[in-house]
N, C-alpha and C positions, 0 to 999 in steps of 0.2 A: 556679603550683605544680602544676596539673593536667597540665602538659606532661610532668613526670616520671612521672606515673602512666601516661600514654599511651605514653611511650617504654619503660617497663618491660614493658608488655603486648606491644608490637611486638617487643621483644628476644626474647621467648619464641617468638613466631610465627616469627621469622627463624631462630632456633636449631633449631626443629622442621623447618623447610624444609631447613635445611642437612643434617640427618640423613637426610631422605628423599632429597635429591639425591645424597648420597654413596652411598646404597644403590640408586640408579637406580630408585627407586619412584615418582618424580614426573616426569610428562611436562609440561613447561612451555615458555614462550617465553623463558626466561632465557638470555642469552648468557654471563653470568658471575655470580658472587656479589656483586652490586652493588646497594646500596640508594640510591635518590635521594629525598631529602626535598624536596617541592615546595611552594612558597608560591603559592597560587592568585591572588594579587594582590600588588603591591609593598608594601602596608601590612602584610603578614603575614611579610615576610622575617625580621624580628627573632625572631618566635615560631618560625618554621621552623628558624632557626639554633640557637635554644635547644633545640628538640626534637632536632636532629641531634647536638648535643653530649651531651645526655643519653643518646641511643641508643648513641652510640659508647662512652660510659662503661659502660653495662650490657652491651654485647657484649664489652667487654674488648679489651685491646691485642693479644691473641693470636688474635682472631677472623679467619677467612679471608674475611669480608665487608668490603667497603669502603663507606663512607657518604659520599655527595656531595650537593650542593645544586643546585636549579634553581628558577626562579620565572617567573611569567607577568607580562609587562609590558604596559601599555596605553598607547596613544598616540592622539591625536585629530588629524584633519585637516579642514580646511574648504574646500569648493569654492566658488569665487566665485559660481557659478551656483546654489548651493544655500544655503538659510538654515540648515540643521542641520549639525552636525559629524558626521563619520564616525569611529567608534571602531574601532581596530585592536588586536588582541591578539597578542603574540609570546611564544613559549616560549624562555626563555633557559636553556640547559643541555642536556646530552645525557641522554636517558632511554631510548634504544633498548635493548630487551632487559633492562631493569632492574626491580627490585621498587620501585614508587613508593608514597610515602606523602604524600598531600595533607594539609597542616596548616593549619587555619583556627581562628579564635576561636569562631565560632558558625555553625551551619547553620540558616537560617531558611526561605526559600522553596526552597532547594536549587539555585537557578539558577547560583550561582557554582561550586559543586561540579560540577554537570552540565556546564557549559562547559569546566571544567578537565579533566574526565575525557575529553571528546571530543578535546581538544587532545593529551592524553597518548597516547591510543590512535592518533591520526593520526601521532604522532611515533614510534610503534613500541614503546611501553612494554610490558614483559613481563607485569606484574601491577599492577593499580591498586587501592589501598586509600586510606582517609582517616582523619583524626583531627580532632575539634573539641572544644574544652572544653565548649561548651554546645550542646544540641540543642533549639532552640525549635520548629522545624517548623510554621510558620504557613502558611496558604493551601495546605495539602496538600503541604508540603515533604517529609514522610516518604514520601509516595507517589512523589514525584519521585526520591528516592534509591533506593527499592525497584525502580523501573523502569529504572534505569541498567544495561543489560546488561554494559557494559564494566567496571563497578565490582564488585570482589569483596565488599567490606564496608567499613563506616565505623564508627569507634569514637567514642563520646561519653561524657561523665561525667554523673552524676545531679545536676547543679546546678539543673536546672529540672524541674518536675513535668510529667508526661505527661497530657494532657487529651483527653477524647473530643470528639465533634462538638458536644456541648452545653456544653462548658466544664468538665465535672466532672473532678477529678483521679482518674486510674486508674493501675493498675500497667502498665508497658510489657511487652508480650509479647516475651519473649526469643527471637525468631525472625527470619528474614529477614536483610537486609543490615545492619541497625542493631544494634550491640552496645553495651551500656551498662555502664560500670564505676562502682563505688562509690568515693566519696572519703572514706568513713568512716575508713579507716586513716590517711589524711593528716591529718584533723582530730584523730584520736587522738594523732598525733605533735605537733601544734600544742599540744594541751592538756598533753602531757608537757613540752614546752619551757617553757611558761608556769609550770608548777608546780614545775619542777626547776631553774630558772635557766639553761636551755640557750639560747644565743643564737638568736633566731628566724631570723637570717640563715642558720644552718645548715640550716634546713628549706627556706628559699626558694631557696638557690643550690646546695646540696650534695645528694648522694643521700640518700634516706630511710634511717633506721637499719636497715631491713630490706632495703636495696638489694642486698646480696650473698647474700641467702637465697633459695633456690628458691621461686618462687611456687607456691602451692597449686593443683593441677590442678582443673579444673571442667568438667563436661559439661552443656550446652554451655559454651564458654569465656567465661563471664560472671563478673565480679567475682573474678578469680583472685588475690586478695590474702590475706594472712595473717589468721586469725581472732583474736579477743581472747585466747584461751588461749595462742596462739603469741607474740603481741606482748608479753604481760606479762613473761615471763622475759627477752626481748630488752631491754626498757626497764630492768629491774632490773640487767642486765649493764652498762648504761651509767652507772649511778649510782656 
């Protein structure tokens, strides 16, 4: 479900980029208005595909941006003279000059994201961003992300608490390259579905009820979703 939240956020980022590019205010490495959703490993292809479909829905059929897919494949070879296998990674898909979004389920140590970012940059990606449903950040994973020069930013949701070095739960500082979105509106919709007999599948597979409503602006762009006062009349309209 969090994939839809991430796709909604990136749709606004892309639309803002489009406005700036049309006004010639943005100097970038873009060859064209092309978004490539990238799975950093083969196990995340299904999630990345779902993200791509949601993003296309939010951008709309009349958008001048195209959304494509790519993924990183891993293969292993074993030399007869060596006991250990050698692992090789290959980028499948064209990312040159594109706006790339790495989509993963969780960021832990940050090594998967870091390796993927390096491969995308080597392949000529124009801008590299990321999305993960969960941000665990163990073993200094958050510092690994912050130190990735080629990465513009990564978006996570607030499914896991942020802890200090002593293990205490603290509020995440909304700065740097890690941007956190709240899932509160999504849970609000789930509660609405349960109390009003709306099929839960509508929430799981379709756009949120507020999907066609302009997301509330935020400075910095953190948790840019509708507040309770805005959601309530929307829900009443559905009854």
